[in-house]
C-alpha positions as CSV (number, residue, x, y, z in Angstrom):
1,M,-14.0,-22.6,-10.2
2,T,-10.8,-22.8,-8.1
3,T,-8.1,-20.2,-8.4
4,T,-4.6,-21.6,-7.9
5,L,-1.5,-19.5,-7.3
6,P,1.3,-20.2,-9.7
7,T,3.6,-18.1,-7.5
8,L,2.9,-16.8,-4.0
9,D,3.4,-13.1,-4.5
10,R,1.2,-10.2,-3.4
11,H,-0.7,-10.0,-6.6
12,A,-1.6,-13.7,-6.7
13,A,-2.6,-13.7,-3.0
14,R,-4.7,-10.6,-3.5
15,T,-6.5,-12.2,-6.4
16,F,-7.2,-15.3,-4.4
17,V,-8.5,-13.3,-1.4
18,D,-10.7,-11.0,-3.6
19,T,-12.2,-14.0,-5.3
20,H,-12.6,-16.6,-2.6
21,I,-12.4,-14.9,0.8
22,A,-13.4,-11.2,1.1
23,P,-16.9,-11.7,-0.5
24,E,-17.9,-14.3,2.0
25,A,-16.0,-13.1,5.2
26,D,-19.1,-11.5,6.8
27,R,-21.2,-14.6,6.2
28,W,-18.5,-16.8,7.8
29,D,-18.2,-14.3,10.7
30,R,-22.0,-14.7,11.4
31,A,-21.8,-18.5,11.0
32,G,-18.9,-18.8,13.4
33,A,-16.9,-21.0,11.0
34,V,-15.4,-21.3,7.5
35,P,-16.7,-24.0,5.2
36,E,-14.8,-27.1,4.2
37,E,-14.8,-25.8,0.6
38,L,-12.6,-22.9,1.6
39,L,-10.2,-25.2,3.4
40,V,-9.9,-27.2,0.2
41,R,-9.3,-24.1,-1.9
42,L,-6.5,-23.0,0.5
43,S,-4.9,-26.4,0.1
44,E,-5.2,-26.2,-3.7
45,A,-3.6,-22.8,-3.6
46,G,-0.7,-24.0,-1.4
47,L,-1.4,-21.5,1.3
48,W,-1.3,-23.6,4.4
49,A,2.5,-23.8,4.9
50,P,4.2,-22.4,1.8
51,F,7.5,-21.8,3.7
52,L,8.1,-25.5,3.9
53,P,10.7,-27.0,1.5
54,R,9.5,-28.1,-1.9
55,E,10.6,-31.7,-1.2
56,V,7.8,-32.0,1.4
57,G,5.2,-30.2,-0.7
58,G,5.8,-26.6,0.3
59,A,6.7,-23.7,-2.0
60,G,10.0,-22.8,-0.3
61,L,8.6,-19.3,0.4
62,D,10.8,-16.9,2.4
63,M,9.5,-15.1,5.5
64,V,9.1,-11.8,3.8
65,G,6.8,-13.5,1.2
66,L,5.0,-15.4,4.0
67,G,4.2,-12.0,5.7
68,T,2.9,-10.6,2.4
69,V,0.6,-13.6,2.0
70,H,-0.7,-13.3,5.6
71,E,-1.2,-9.6,5.2
72,E,-3.4,-10.1,2.1
73,V,-5.4,-12.9,3.8
74,G,-5.8,-10.7,6.8
75,R,-7.1,-7.9,4.6
76,G,-9.9,-10.3,3.5
77,C,-10.7,-12.1,6.7
78,S,-8.8,-12.2,10.0
79,S,-10.4,-15.5,10.9
80,V,-8.9,-17.2,7.9
81,R,-5.5,-15.6,8.6
82,S,-5.7,-17.0,12.1
83,L,-6.2,-20.5,10.8
84,L,-3.1,-20.1,8.7
85,T,-1.2,-18.6,11.6
86,V,-1.7,-21.6,14.0
87,H,-1.1,-24.1,11.2
88,T,2.1,-22.2,10.4
89,M,3.2,-22.5,14.0
90,V,2.7,-26.3,14.1
91,S,4.3,-26.8,10.8
92,W,7.3,-24.7,11.6
93,A,7.9,-26.4,14.9
94,I,8.1,-29.8,13.3
95,H,10.2,-28.5,10.4
96,R,12.7,-26.7,12.7
97,W,12.8,-28.9,15.7
98,G,11.1,-32.2,14.9
99,S,13.0,-35.5,14.4
100,D,13.5,-37.0,11.0
101,S,10.6,-39.4,11.6
102,Q,8.3,-36.6,12.7
103,R,9.1,-34.6,9.7
104,E,8.6,-37.5,7.4
105,R,5.3,-38.5,9.1
106,W,3.7,-35.0,9.4
107,L,5.1,-32.4,7.0
108,P,3.8,-33.6,3.6
109,D,0.2,-33.8,4.9
110,L,0.6,-30.4,6.7
111,A,2.1,-28.8,3.6
112,A,-0.8,-30.1,1.5
113,G,-3.5,-29.2,4.0
114,R,-4.6,-32.8,4.3
115,L,-4.0,-32.4,8.0
116,L,-4.6,-29.1,9.8
117,G,-2.7,-28.0,12.9
118,A,-3.6,-26.1,16.1
119,F,-1.3,-24.5,18.7
120,C,-2.2,-25.4,22.3
121,L,-0.6,-23.1,24.9
122,S,-3.3,-20.9,26.4
123,E,-5.2,-21.8,29.5
124,S,-8.0,-20.0,31.3
125,G,-5.8,-19.2,34.3
126,A,-2.6,-18.5,32.4
127,G,-3.4,-17.0,29.1
128,S,-0.2,-17.3,27.0
129,D,2.1,-17.3,30.1
130,A,4.0,-20.5,29.7
131,A,5.3,-20.3,33.2
132,A,1.8,-20.4,34.6
133,I,0.3,-23.3,32.7
134,T,-1.0,-26.3,34.6
135,T,-1.3,-28.9,31.9
136,T,1.2,-31.6,32.8
137,A,3.0,-34.4,31.0
138,T,4.4,-37.1,33.3
139,A,6.8,-39.8,32.2
140,H,5.1,-43.2,31.7
141,G,7.4,-46.0,30.6
142,D,9.2,-44.7,27.5
143,G,6.3,-42.3,26.8
144,W,4.2,-39.7,28.5
145,T,0.8,-39.2,30.1
146,L,-0.8,-35.8,29.2
147,T,-3.4,-34.1,31.5
148,G,-4.9,-30.6,31.3
149,V,-7.2,-28.2,29.6
150,K,-6.3,-25.7,26.9
151,K,-8.6,-22.8,26.1
152,W,-9.3,-20.4,23.2
153,I,-7.5,-22.7,20.8
154,T,-7.7,-21.3,17.3
155,N,-8.9,-24.0,14.8
156,G,-9.3,-26.3,17.8
157,A,-12.8,-27.2,16.6
158,R,-11.4,-28.5,13.3
159,A,-7.7,-29.3,13.7
160,D,-6.4,-32.8,13.2
161,L,-3.1,-32.3,15.0
162,F,-2.4,-30.4,18.2
163,L,1.0,-29.0,19.3
164,V,0.5,-29.0,23.1
165,F,2.7,-27.4,25.7
166,A,2.8,-29.0,29.1
167,R,4.8,-28.8,32.3
168,C,7.3,-31.6,32.9
169,G,8.6,-31.0,36.4
170,P,10.6,-27.7,36.3
171,S,10.6,-27.4,32.5
172,T,8.1,-27.2,29.6
173,N,7.8,-29.6,26.7
174,A,5.9,-29.6,23.4
175,F,4.0,-32.7,22.2
176,L,2.3,-33.7,19.0
177,V,-1.2,-35.1,19.7
178,P,-3.5,-36.3,17.0
179,R,-7.1,-35.3,17.5
180,D,-8.3,-39.0,17.5
181,T,-6.0,-40.0,20.4
182,P,-8.0,-41.6,23.2
183,G,-8.6,-39.1,26.0
184,V,-8.8,-36.0,23.8
185,R,-12.0,-34.0,23.9
186,V,-12.9,-30.9,21.9
187,D,-15.6,-28.5,22.9
188,P,-16.2,-25.6,20.4
189,I,-16.3,-22.0,21.7
190,H,-18.9,-19.8,20.1
191,D,-19.7,-16.0,20.1
192,M,-16.3,-14.6,20.8
193,L,-15.8,-10.8,20.2
194,G,-13.7,-11.1,17.1
195,T,-12.2,-13.6,14.6
196,R,-15.5,-15.4,15.1
197,A,-15.0,-17.8,12.3
198,S,-11.6,-19.1,13.5
199,M,-13.3,-22.1,15.0
200,L,-12.0,-21.8,18.6
201,A,-12.3,-24.6,21.1
202,E,-11.5,-25.8,24.5
203,V,-9.4,-28.9,24.3
204,T,-9.2,-31.4,27.2
205,F,-6.5,-34.0,27.6
206,D,-7.7,-36.6,30.1
207,E,-4.7,-38.9,30.9
208,V,-3.8,-39.1,27.2
209,R,-1.1,-41.7,26.6
210,L,1.7,-40.6,24.2
211,G,4.6,-42.5,22.8
212,P,8.2,-41.2,22.8
213,D,7.7,-39.9,19.2
214,A,5.2,-37.3,20.5
215,L,7.9,-35.1,22.0
216,V,9.2,-32.2,19.9
217,G,12.8,-31.4,20.5
218,P,14.9,-32.8,23.4
219,N,13.3,-33.1,26.8
220,G,13.4,-29.7,28.6
221,F,14.4,-27.9,25.4
222,V,11.1,-26.0,24.9
223,N,11.3,-22.8,26.9
224,G,14.5,-21.5,25.3
225,M,13.9,-22.5,21.7
226,V,10.7,-24.1,20.5
227,L,8.3,-21.9,22.4
228,T,10.2,-18.7,21.7
229,G,10.6,-19.5,18.0
230,V,7.0,-20.6,17.5
231,L,5.5,-17.6,19.3
232,D,7.8,-15.3,17.3
233,L,6.5,-16.7,14.1
234,G,2.9,-16.5,15.3
235,R,3.4,-12.9,16.3
236,Y,4.9,-12.1,12.9
237,S,1.8,-13.5,11.2
238,V,-0.5,-11.5,13.5
239,A,1.5,-8.3,12.8
240,S,1.2,-8.9,9.0
241,G,-2.5,-9.7,9.3
242,S,-3.0,-6.4,11.3
243,V,-1.4,-4.5,8.4
244,G,-4.1,-6.2,6.3
245,I,-6.8,-4.9,8.6
246,V,-5.5,-1.3,8.2
247,Q,-5.4,-1.7,4.4
248,A,-9.0,-3.0,4.4
249,C,-10.1,0.0,6.6
250,L,-8.4,2.3,4.2
251,E,-10.0,0.8,1.1
252,A,-13.5,0.7,2.6
253,S,-13.3,4.2,4.0
254,A,-11.9,5.8,0.8
255,S,-14.6,4.1,-1.3
256,Y,-17.4,5.1,1.0
257,A,-16.2,8.7,1.4
258,S,-16.0,9.0,-2.4
259,R,-19.7,8.1,-2.8
260,R,-21.3,9.7,0.3
261,T,-22.4,13.3,0.3
262,V,-23.4,15.4,3.4
263,G,-25.3,18.6,2.8
264,G,-24.5,18.5,-0.9
265,T,-20.7,18.1,-0.3
266,A,-18.8,14.9,-0.9
267,L,-17.6,13.3,2.3
268,A,-14.2,13.0,0.6
269,E,-13.9,16.8,0.6
270,Q,-14.3,17.1,4.4
271,Q,-11.0,18.0,5.9
272,L,-11.5,15.8,9.0
273,I,-12.2,12.8,6.8
274,R,-9.2,13.5,4.7
275,A,-7.1,13.7,7.8
276,K,-8.3,10.3,8.9
277,L,-7.5,8.8,5.5
278,S,-4.1,10.4,5.4
279,D,-3.3,8.8,8.8
280,M,-4.4,5.4,7.5
281,V,-2.2,5.7,4.4
282,T,0.8,6.6,6.6
283,D,0.3,4.0,9.2
284,V,-0.3,1.1,6.8
285,R,2.9,1.9,5.0
286,A,4.9,2.2,8.2
287,A,3.4,-1.0,9.6
288,R,4.2,-2.9,6.4
289,L,7.8,-1.7,6.4
290,L,8.2,-2.9,10.0
291,C,6.9,-6.3,9.1
292,E,9.2,-6.5,6.1
293,E,12.1,-5.7,8.3
294,A,11.2,-8.5,10.7
295,G,10.8,-10.9,7.8
296,R,14.2,-9.9,6.3
297,L,15.9,-10.5,9.7
298,K,14.2,-13.9,9.9
299,D,15.4,-14.8,6.4
300,S,19.0,-13.8,7.3
301,G,19.0,-15.7,10.6
302,D,19.5,-12.5,12.6
303,S,18.5,-12.8,16.2
304,G,17.3,-9.2,16.1
305,T,14.2,-10.5,14.4
306,I,12.6,-11.3,17.8
307,M,12.6,-7.6,18.9
308,A,11.8,-6.4,15.4
309,T,8.7,-8.7,15.4
310,W,7.6,-7.3,18.8
311,V,7.8,-3.8,17.5
312,A,6.0,-4.7,14.2
313,K,3.2,-6.4,16.1
314,Y,2.8,-3.6,18.6
315,F,2.7,-0.9,15.9
316,A,0.5,-2.8,13.5
317,S,-2.0,-4.1,16.0
318,T,-2.6,-0.8,17.7
319,A,-2.8,0.9,14.3
320,A,-5.4,-1.7,13.2
321,A,-7.5,-1.0,16.4
322,R,-7.2,2.8,15.9
323,H,-8.1,2.8,12.2
324,A,-10.9,0.3,12.5
325,T,-12.5,2.7,15.0
326,E,-12.1,5.5,12.5
327,A,-13.5,3.4,9.7
328,V,-16.6,2.8,11.7
329,Q,-16.8,6.5,12.5
330,I,-16.5,7.4,8.8
331,H,-19.3,5.0,7.9
332,G,-21.6,6.1,10.7
333,A,-24.6,4.0,11.4
334,L,-23.9,1.9,8.3
335,G,-20.6,0.9,9.8
336,C,-22.3,-0.6,12.8
337,G,-24.7,-3.0,11.1
338,P,-24.4,-6.8,11.2
339,D,-23.5,-6.9,7.5
340,A,-20.9,-4.2,7.7
341,P,-17.3,-5.3,7.1
342,T,-16.2,-2.3,9.2
343,A,-17.9,-3.8,12.2
344,R,-16.0,-7.0,11.7
345,F,-12.7,-5.0,11.2
346,Y,-13.4,-3.2,14.5
347,R,-14.0,-6.5,16.5
348,D,-11.1,-8.3,14.8
349,A,-8.7,-5.5,15.4
350,K,-9.3,-5.5,19.1
351,V,-8.4,-9.2,19.2
352,M,-5.1,-8.4,17.5
353,E,-4.2,-6.3,20.5
354,I,-4.6,-9.3,22.8
355,I,-3.3,-12.4,21.0
356,E,0.4,-13.4,20.6
357,G,1.4,-10.9,23.3
358,S,-1.0,-8.2,24.6
359,T,-0.2,-4.5,23.9
360,E,0.7,-4.0,27.6
361,L,3.2,-7.0,27.5
362,Q,4.7,-5.6,24.2
363,R,5.2,-2.2,25.8
364,I,7.0,-3.8,28.7
365,T,9.2,-5.9,26.4
366,I,10.1,-3.1,24.1
367,A,10.9,-0.8,27.0
368,D,13.2,-3.5,28.4
369,E,15.0,-3.5,25.1
370,A,15.4,0.3,25.3
371,F,17.1,-0.1,28.7
372,R,19.3,-2.9,27.6
373,S,20.4,-0.9,24.5
374,H,20.7,2.6,26.0
375,G,20.1,2.6,29.7
376,N,23.8,2.5,30.6
377,T,24.8,5.1,28.0
378,E,26.2,8.2,29.6
379,V,25.0,11.5,28.1
380,Q,28.0,13.6,27.0
381,G,27.9,17.3,26.8
């Protein structure tokens, strides 16, 4: 039986996750992939790109609502949330910066989940540093020839459409590349530390010929707009999903502590355990509020959303890593087993500190903002 979401609010998303995602997440984690059946259910529920306008098949969901949906999915399975994240990034890029013909061609199928997208920026020698990528696109007639290798591409093993970033002389451009284009090769990557069911792949582009309609945005436009905007949206999704991990750790830990006794005393009565749980409660609420602020700023078109999202992602991802560690500690040996959700939370949370801007990069960026805002302020007194 398939559950559909009449409205995409927190309650509906939680019901979907508890019915179709959370019970199977550990099995998918061990298998290293999610089943096609789930992809269909996500399509039926309208979860792939609900922020797209209704006229192309979306739900017209605002950014605060999108963050709530991704939080709930992240609570159930970070791998599934990762699939939604990269699909969101591709769909948003086309919706925001694509041509009329690109939007007409791609958005209805992306909204319906008939086509799934993947975001191709990372390379083995560059990570997510766009300035260091070596994939190139050279002008060829009125089109382009794309050559290079992208690595750790979420949903790369399954995606139908790749949004690929490549160097074009001194600038960087974004291109839409269908999976079945000659010269595209996909090699799945297995046994990663976390988000193991997110179907990662290495994607090779061997002199792939692209027409002029593959370019997203004007030539040379990417660095200042497309890449910044798409990465910001991906970072927002990861932040929201990290809130979901903390919530999952809280729920699992409170449930276990209520059942477990040590020396005749309920674990829930131990002061150290209660301190850990109180910190989870506090941090999940704080992280959720930071994500909501970033979402509200996106909805109002405020440029301050970029820094708000950096802060939300930094706080939420480090909180997820910290509390996943505590959740394993509370569960003891039971939390370390291959079937333990807490072990999955622990591994997935570490990945959240790396993707869409590492913790170290976030600290540097947030500190730069502190100096811009306050560094030249004289202290009076």
